[in-house]
N, C-alpha and C positions, 0 to 999 in steps of 0.2 A: 168075281171077287166077293168075299163075305164082308158085309158092312155091319154085322152085329158087334156090339161092344160088350165087354165083360163088365158087369156091375160089381163094385166092391162094397155095396151096401151090406151092413152086418159084419164087416171085416174090421179087425183091429189093424192099424198101421203102427209099426214099430220102427223107430229110427234105425236105418240100415248102417249107421256109422259114418255117414257123409254129411250130417247136418250140424256138426260142431260149429258153435258160434251163431247159429241161426235161432230164431224163435222156437223152432220145433226140436231142438237138440234134446235127445233122451225122452221125447214125448211118446205117449201111447194115445192114439186117436181112434175113436170109434167113428166109422163112416156111416152116417145116418141116411144120406141120400146120395145116389150117384147115377147119373143118366147122361144123355147126350148134351145137356145144358150145363154140366159141371158137377161138382161134388160139395157136400156139406158134412162137416164132422165136428166132433167135440173131444177136446183133450181130457182124458180120464185121470191123469196122474199129476195135475198141477192145482193143488188146493190154494185158495186165496187167504186162508186163515181169518176170514170174516164171515159172520153169519148173515143170512138174508135180512134179518132185522136191522143189522148195521148198514146195509147197502141200499135200502129202499125207504121211501117215505110212505109206502103203502101199508095198510093194516095187515100184518102177517098173522096167519092162523097160529094159535099157540103150539100146535104140533110141529110147526116149522121154525119157530123163533130161533132156535139154536142150531139149525141146519147150516153147515158150512157150504160156501159157494166155491165152485171150481172155475178156473179160467178155461173157457171153451175154446178160445183161440184169439187171434189178433184182430179179427174183423168185428166191427161194431161192439167195442167194449161197453158193457152195460146192458146189452140186449139179452133178455132172459130166454133161456131154453131149459128144459128139464127132461130127464129120463125117468120113466116110472115102470116098475115091474109089478104087474098086476094080472090076475087071471082074466080080467075083463078086457085087457088090451085097449085101453082108452087112448085116443090120440093117434098119431101116425105110427104104425107098427114098423119097427126096425128089424127085429128078429122075434120069433115066438116069445111071448111073455115080456117083451120090452117095447114100450112105446115112447114117443117123444111129443112134447108140446111146447108152445111158445107164449101162451097167454097167462098173465097173472090171475085173471078170473078163472081160467080153467084149472090152474094149480090150486086155487082156493077151494073150488068145488070138489076137486079130488081129495083134498084133506078132510072134507066132511064125511067121506066114505072110508076113512082110514081103516084098513084091514091088516091082519097079521101078515098076509102074503104080499103086502105092498112095500116097495122100496122106492125112495125118491132121491134123485141126485140133481142138484141145481147148478146151472152154468151161466156165466156172464161172458158174452161174446161167443164167437164161433170161428171155425176154420173153414175156409172156402177155397175152391179151385175152379178155374175157368174150364170150359170144354176142352177135353183132351189133356189138360195139365197134370192131373193126378196119374193118368195112365202113363204119361211120359216119365214122371218122377219115379214110378214103380219100375218101369223098364230100365231106367238109369241106375237103379239100386239104392235110391234115396230111402225107400221104404221097404220093409218086409211086411207081409200080410199074415194074419192068423185069424181063424174064425172066432167071432165073439160069442159069448154065451152069458147068460144072466149072472152067474157067479163072478166071471172075470170083470164084468161091468160094475157090479155093486160091491164086490168084496176085494 
């Protein structure tokens, strides 16, 4: 028996049409981590209409003051995550040219290196699945998958 699991890291999850009425209805989720311990993702298409400056008491770098924050998911609302597209691939690499971080200090340091090639997207909260849960949901048709790329994530 083959015990290897398929990792969906770097895949987009698209509502398969069965999530009506749930938190994830019509969501597009980037799977950032997926292994035998579960999965971690960020919703890409649910903007909060609030800037990072409005949501934190931290001193926000001027380059980020007006940056809108997205709802990453229902788990730990207020927990910061961010995706960055940069040739240096700083943080945890999700796909080539896209990395993830969780520290406000790391985000502040990245802003000091602001380059033309850099895109940043901020998230409050995240989406999480227990071991095997995401695999089961995909098998049941709750989600369709599509490979993520830099343009789909940031544009």
